N, C-alpha and C positions, 0 to 999 in steps of 0.2 A: 628301506630294508623291510623284509617281512619279519614280523615279531608277534608273539603271543602277548595279548593285553586283556585287562579287564578294567571296567569303568565303575564298578560297584561290587560290594560284597555279595557273596552268594555261593550257589552250588556250582559244580563244574560247567554248568551250561553258560555261566557269564564270561567263560574264556572265549576269545576269538582271535583269529589270525588276521592282522591288517598291516598295511604299509605305514611306516613312521620314519622320521629322519634318522640317519645314522648317528651314533654317539662317537665322540672322539676322546682319545687318551689324554688325560690331564697329567700334571706332574706326579711322578711315582707310579703311573698305571701303564698297562698295556691294553691294547685292543686285540681281540682275536676274531678270526673268521671261524664261527662256531661250527664244529662238526657234530657234537652231541652235547646235551645238558641233562641234568637229572632231576628228579621230583624228591624233595625232602619233605618230611611231615610238616615242617614250618611253613612250606609254600602253601599247602591247602589249608593250614590253620589261618594263616594270614588271608587268604582269599575268601574263606568262610566268614571271617570277622571275629574269629574267636579271641584274637589278641588285640583288637582295635583299641582296647582301653590302655594297653601298655605299649603297643607298637602300631600306632595309627598309619595308615597309607595315604600317600597322595596319588590320586587318579589322573590319567591311566596308569596302572601298574603293570610291570612285566614280571612274571613269576620266575623263579630260579635263583639259586645262590651259588651254584658251581656249574662248570662247563669245561670242555676240552676243545682245542682247536689250534690253529696256526696264527701266530702273532702277524698282524699286518699293519700295526701302527705302535710306535713307542713314545711315551710321554717323556717330558723333560725330567732329567735326573735319574732316569733308570739305567742301571748298569746289569750286565749279565743276561740281557735279553735282546735279540735282534729280530728284525723281519724274517719270517720264514721258520722260527722256532716253533716246535710242536710242544705245547704246554697244557697243563690242567690247572685249575685255580678257583679263586673265590671272587665274587662280585658283590657290591653293595646296590647295584642298579638293575638287576635282573639279567638272566642269561638265555632265556628261551626265545632266541632271536638269531638273525643271521650274522650279527656283529654283537660283541659284548665287551665290557670294559672289566678287566680283572685288577684287583688292589693287591692280591697276593697270588703267587703262581710258583710252579716248579716245572722243570722238563719232564715230559711224559716218558716213562720207561718204554723202550722199544717193544718189550714183551706185552704191552697193554694195547688193546683195541681202542678206538676212539670212545666206544661206549664205556668200557672199563675205566678209562681215564676220567670220563665225565662223572662216573660214580664215585670217584675217590676223594674229591675235593672236601665237601663238608663232612663226610663220614670219617675220613682219616684225621682231619684236623680235630674233630670232636673227641674221637677216641684217643688220640695222643694227648690232647689237653687233659683229659680225665685220668688217664693212666699216670701222667706226670704229677697231677695234683694228689692222687693217692700214694704214689711213690712205688708203683708196681715194678718189680725188678726180678732178676733170676732168683728162683727159690720162693717167690711169693705164691700164694694161693688166692685167686680172684674168682668171685661170683659176679657173672653178668647177668642181670635181670632183663630178658629181652634180647637174647643173643643172635637170633637168626636174621634180623634186619640189616639195614645198610650200616649203621653205627655199630651194632652189636657184632656183626660179622667181621668188620674191620678191627674192632677191639679184641676179638678172639685171636686173630692172626698175629696182631701186633704184640699182644701180651705173651703169647706163645714164643714168638721170635725173641723176646727179652728173657725167655727162660722160665716163665711163670706156668703153674698149673692153672687151668681155667675150667670152671664149671659154668655152663651156660643153660639158662631157662628158655624153653620154647615148647610149643605144642608137639605132641608125639611124632607128628608126620614130618617134623623138621630135625629129628634127633640124629639120623643118619648124616644129614647135611652138617650139623654141628661137629659130628665125629670127624668128618672129612677135613674140617678146619682145625682139628686138634683139641676140641673142648670134650669134656665129660658132660653129656646132656642130662637134664631132668625136666620135669614139668613144673610150671608155675602154680601158684594158688595155695590153698590150705595145706599145711603139713610140709611147707618148703623147709624149714629148719631141720626137721627130721630127715628128710631126703638128702639134704646137703650134708648133714653129718655122716650119713652112711657113705657118701662118696668121699668125703674129706675128714676121716676120723682125727686127724692131726689139727683140724680147725681151719678156718678161712681168714685170711689177713685182711682182705678188702672186698667191698661190694660196689658195683657200678649199676645204678638204675637207669636204664635206657628209656623205659616205656611209661613211668609215672602211673602204675596201676594201683597204688595205694599200698604197696607192700613194705614201705619203709620200716615199720616197726619190726617186721620179720628180718629184714636186711640188717638192721642194727643189732638184733639178737645174734644172727649168724656171724657177723663181723666183730662182735663184742663191744663196739662203741660207735656212736654216731660220727665220731671223727674219722672212722675207717670207711664211711660210706659217702659217695657222691652221686647226685642226681642231675640229669639234664632235662627232666620232663615233669617232675612233681614240684608244683609251685607251693605246696604246703611244707617244703623241706625245712625251712627254718623253725617251724613249729616242732620239729622233731630234733632240732640241732644238727641237721645234715646240710652240707654245703650244696648249693644249686649253682651250676655254671651254665651260662647260655650264650656267651660271646667269646670270640677268639681272643687269645692274648698274645700269642706269637705265631700267626698262621704260616708266614713264610717258612719258618723254621720247621713247623709241623709237616708242611707239604713236602719239604726237602727230605725229611726223614721217611715219609711215606714213599717217596719216589726211590730213595735208596733201597728200602725193603722191597719195592716192586721189581727193581732191577736184579735183586738177589733171588727173587722167586719166592720170597717168604711172605708177601702180601699180594693177594690178587683181589681187586675189587669185584665184588659179587653183583651181577645184573639178573634180576629175575624176569624182566620183559623189557622190549624195546618198542616204541611207538613212533611213527612219523609225526612231524609238527602238526599236521593237520588233525591228528587224533588226540590232541592235547587234553580235551575233556575226558576221554577214556582213560588217559594215563593218570590224571588226578584221581579219577574215580578208583582206579586200581590201587593207587597208593593209600587212599583214604580209607579202603576197605580193611587195611591192615593185614597182618600175618603173611607178609612177603619175605622172601629169602633174598636178601640184598636190596638193590635199588631198581626202581622203575626209571627208564632212560629215554629221552627224547632225541631222535636224529633230526638234524636241521639241513 
């Protein structure tokens, strides 16, 4: 099968498309014929070697943590999935290939395109995990630091669907986009507590740090306690008493919740650009440049 691989750490130029043996579904897994896969920040961080001290890779590596496609092989012990099902989900072994093994998945809502379904896996799981850790519910006021990207835009929609008031930070050119998702937008950077106070005079209950830009002291001030802040990107979080979460805890449940919201029309995965598999280096460079609205997606 054709797959994107890389044999060493480096910039996007190390990515190549080559023929490799097909994987097969093991116990508790399904294999899909991939229609689309997405690029997550962790994909290019791993490729660049930024995380090699904590998450070393075995080469050759296949990038990608989530994908959407049609089930074509079901492993032992799997229930609720059959060959021919259209699903989206998560993988431990790479997804930017013609075939991928999923370890957690859910049925893709009919309303989603393959590209939207591919953009949903990691973003929705991460968003739901953090919202659950914080206890975001109807009546909560939530600040999302970095609300326009894949995880941020998912978190905005899912929190709004729960009945929360959401304030999201982004550059000004993304403010109309955030309003369209149901958030109150503001800019990031110095003066954030004052800007947020003007938007939420009754106070903010929780803060979700998506980007790891060094704003945790401000987020703690805004949410009144480090206990009310969760980060997915700032590895100095423990120094501030803030929880850092980087790994799924109940991925199948989170994906099922995202699918339900998708079917109801309250969560639409946001896709900023789509590239064919042969343009994988350009796709990684686009994601790595930052400031995207939603996700960069690869069609296979």
